[in-house]
MIMIVO-756342 format. One record per residue (C-alpha): residue number from 0; x, y, z. Coordinates in steps of 0.001 Angstrom, whole numbers, plus 500000, padded with zeros to 6 digits. Layout:
N
i|X|Y|Z
NUM|X|Y|Z
...
// end
This chain:
294
i|X|Y|Z
0|388785|320680|598715
1|387463|322332|595590
2|386823|318980|593939
3|384873|317653|596913
4|382745|320788|597068
5|381958|320529|593367
6|380996|316862|593691
7|378683|317667|596587
8|377004|320405|594615
9|376413|318065|591682
10|374791|315447|593892
11|372429|317977|595403
12|371570|319372|591997
13|370834|315930|590513
14|368642|314937|593464
15|366731|318169|593096
16|366100|317533|589406
17|365023|313944|590103
18|362421|315124|592592
19|360762|317397|590037
20|357757|316119|588055
21|358354|315398|584359
22|355804|317117|582128
23|355483|316271|578435
24|353923|318452|575790
25|350672|317496|574135
26|352382|316744|570815
27|355158|314674|572376
28|356059|311522|570510
29|358440|308878|571723
30|361472|308318|569570
31|361248|305203|567392
32|364438|303884|568941
33|362741|303707|572322
34|359568|301971|571007
35|359003|298233|571525
36|359285|295931|568564
37|355978|294552|567253
38|355308|290822|567743
39|354447|289082|564457
40|350834|287797|564335
41|350104|284489|562623
42|346696|284428|560948
43|345081|281031|561717
44|341565|280240|560662
45|339324|279552|563700
46|335892|277884|563295
47|332858|279914|564221
48|331382|279304|567708
49|328380|276963|567775
50|324994|278582|568085
51|323541|278821|571583
52|320921|276242|572377
53|317742|277786|573565
54|315017|276058|575603
55|311914|275273|573685
56|309877|277528|575988
57|312525|280230|576441
58|311269|283537|575275
59|307822|282067|574565
60|304831|283424|576429
61|302197|281276|574752
62|299985|279480|577286
63|300304|275744|577736
64|297443|273324|578165
65|298405|270763|580816
66|296485|267812|582231
67|296876|266923|585906
68|295861|263351|586608
69|295304|261756|590029
70|294972|258007|590686
71|293659|258046|594260
72|291027|259331|594048
73|290645|259031|590287
74|290398|262562|588921
75|291677|264595|585977
76|292032|268363|585635
77|292981|270349|582520
78|294044|273967|582909
79|295990|276544|580916
80|299238|277853|582442
81|301978|280221|581322
82|305648|279246|581167
83|306493|282048|583584
84|304042|280812|586220
85|305443|279247|589359
86|304490|275755|590487
87|302805|277313|593521
88|300631|279407|591186
89|299711|276252|589244
90|298611|274561|592484
91|296521|277589|593350
92|294871|277426|589924
93|294001|273768|590541
94|292546|274577|593958
95|290383|277309|592373
96|288522|274734|590264
97|285023|273736|591468
98|286182|270276|592591
99|289868|271075|592865
100|291927|269794|595824
101|293431|272058|598453
102|296894|273503|597871
103|298361|271795|600953
104|297101|268397|599762
105|298691|268645|596281
106|302001|267160|595155
107|302976|267441|591470
108|305273|264842|589899
109|306878|264848|586446
110|308561|261578|585456
111|308759|260613|589126
112|310394|263913|590196
113|308575|266331|592472
114|308081|269893|591203
115|309317|272609|593580
116|306866|275391|594405
117|309441|278179|593952
118|310472|277174|590393
119|308852|278240|587121
120|307049|276018|584673
121|309619|276741|581948
122|312411|275387|584139
123|311036|271877|583599
124|310799|269981|580297
125|307069|270527|579993
126|305407|270894|576622
127|301936|271780|575556
128|299530|268880|576122
129|301734|267016|578628
130|300273|265138|581587
131|301533|265838|585095
132|300931|263348|587908
133|298944|264704|590828
134|299331|262990|594202
135|296831|263960|596880
136|297959|263737|600481
137|295492|262078|602871
138|293590|264382|605174
139|294880|264418|608779
140|292927|262281|611227
141|290690|264268|613576
142|291961|264666|617120
143|290225|262372|619646
144|287601|264075|621726
145|288605|264608|625376
146|287041|262225|627817
147|284087|263714|629628
148|284353|264458|633301
149|281538|262060|634094
150|283450|259081|632654
151|286287|259554|635181
152|283973|259339|638176
153|283053|256113|639878
154|279391|255338|639221
155|277072|254824|642136
156|276261|251178|642726
157|272821|250402|644061
158|271637|246978|645165
159|268011|246252|644387
160|265635|245297|647175
161|265061|241591|647556
162|261419|240643|647613
163|261925|237681|649907
164|263852|239358|652722
165|262884|242956|651948
166|266406|244204|652661
167|267223|247911|652468
168|268911|249148|649282
169|272709|249457|649292
170|274339|252360|647414
171|278058|253169|647213
172|278814|256852|646677
173|282154|258174|645407
174|284437|259971|647881
175|283797|263640|648594
176|287170|264712|647157
177|286348|263157|643748
178|289258|260689|643788
179|288633|257396|641975
180|290591|254238|641390
181|290555|254693|637588
182|291957|258227|637764
183|294979|257275|639870
184|295952|253619|639268
185|299454|254213|640655
186|298267|255231|644131
187|298704|252747|646932
188|296561|254486|649568
189|293124|255569|648443
190|290093|256704|650289
191|287401|254070|650642
192|283966|255272|649479
193|281140|255518|651933
194|278301|253016|652061
195|274805|254399|652515
196|272076|252073|653693
197|268676|253428|652696
198|265490|251613|653784
199|263259|250458|650983
200|259850|252151|650731
201|258174|248723|650648
202|260239|247307|653495
203|258248|246256|656546
204|261221|244818|658432
205|262488|248287|659454
206|259403|250341|660314
207|261276|252621|662715
208|264012|253723|660253
209|263776|257482|659729
210|266886|258247|657625
211|269973|256922|655865
212|272694|255134|657797
213|276204|256250|656822
214|278921|253609|657150
215|282519|254480|656269
216|284819|251608|655368
217|288416|251968|656573
218|291010|250226|654409
219|293407|249929|657356
220|290945|247861|659401
221|291651|244181|659110
222|288980|241637|659903
223|290243|239431|662703
224|288944|235857|662822
225|286939|235089|665920
226|288055|231849|667506
227|285985|230071|670076
228|288125|229104|673073
229|287871|225409|673853
230|287980|223932|677369
231|291401|222398|676578
232|292887|225830|675773
233|291222|227376|678826
234|292897|224917|681175
235|296213|225047|679286
236|296385|228854|679530
237|296002|228902|683320
238|299338|229633|685089
239|298101|227591|688097
240|297973|224487|685901
241|301652|224875|684971
242|302588|225563|688589
243|301003|222244|689657
244|302696|220531|686694
245|306118|221831|687790
246|305497|220575|691355
247|304618|217163|689881
248|307910|217066|687926
249|309893|218028|691016
250|308243|215205|692937
251|309029|212657|690221
252|312601|213763|689406
253|315172|213878|692189
254|317328|216345|690229
255|315821|219833|689925
256|317427|220387|686480
257|315695|217286|685170
258|312377|218595|686463
259|312888|221926|684728
260|313930|220177|681484
261|310730|218150|681502
262|308698|221280|682210
263|310446|223111|679304
264|309723|220230|676931
265|306026|220375|677803
266|305778|224142|677404
267|307638|224068|674063
268|305227|221432|672789
269|302330|223738|673655
270|303729|226924|672056
271|301552|226493|668936
272|298461|226538|671130
273|299417|229319|673563
274|299998|232964|672739
275|303126|234911|673679
276|301223|236770|676384
277|299950|233557|677929
278|303444|232004|677932
279|304850|235128|679619
280|302219|234882|682378
281|303003|231210|682896
282|306761|231814|683209
283|306190|234687|685612
284|304085|232378|687807
285|306396|229355|687841
286|309708|231278|687631
287|311246|229200|684814
288|312844|231339|682068
289|313416|229784|678661
290|315909|230576|675859
291|316170|234332|675086
292|313516|235010|677701
293|310787|232999|675942
// end
């Protein structure tokens, strides 16, 4: 028991010492036995590093005389710039000249490469006396003027008075709502303009005319041809004629079906001459009904 108690005490004591911070004196020196061995150093001759290449304009603030040459239109400008100037500042200096182009119309090229506005002059291989190509952008085309309101309206058409017949003048006015055929080509239904008949001051044919005559043309009105009824059509359209004809067929044919067939052949041959209304009246009179009631 005594040995176990002593071993427990030693473990507690060692743990306590290990938890304490180790403090060295200011003049503490590590024993040579605990020092690391020095690694031998081989002295090898190394060549000196090459000198740094500097840009020709780096660190130089002397102004540069540059020539800016344009082909279209042929022009040449010579100005003095500093290496620390931006390309945008160079364009502004060109625009400040008496005949200089606008900044927005300028494009600077050096050996076919465009110069960026945000970069400096010294960032490009530009030397004093060099020539820089200047390309001028064409001016934008002016916007077309809007069509006037009068051009969209239908002009009034007036017919001149004929000397021989002394007819009244004919004028066509646009519709009251302002709609025209040119303004709405996609419309299918459009209002027809009015026609105004005005008597001519020198007309003697209409002495009693006191004002204009307004005539409105309706697009939905269709002109129907006027046919003159002949005497043949007048007789053919009479139901009494077909009644007498049916009696004649019944007298000639002993079989009633044969009489009706003959009557039907005659009425079918006359369908191009008779109207549907006239055929209906004839069938109502004689009592013979055709195919599908025709």
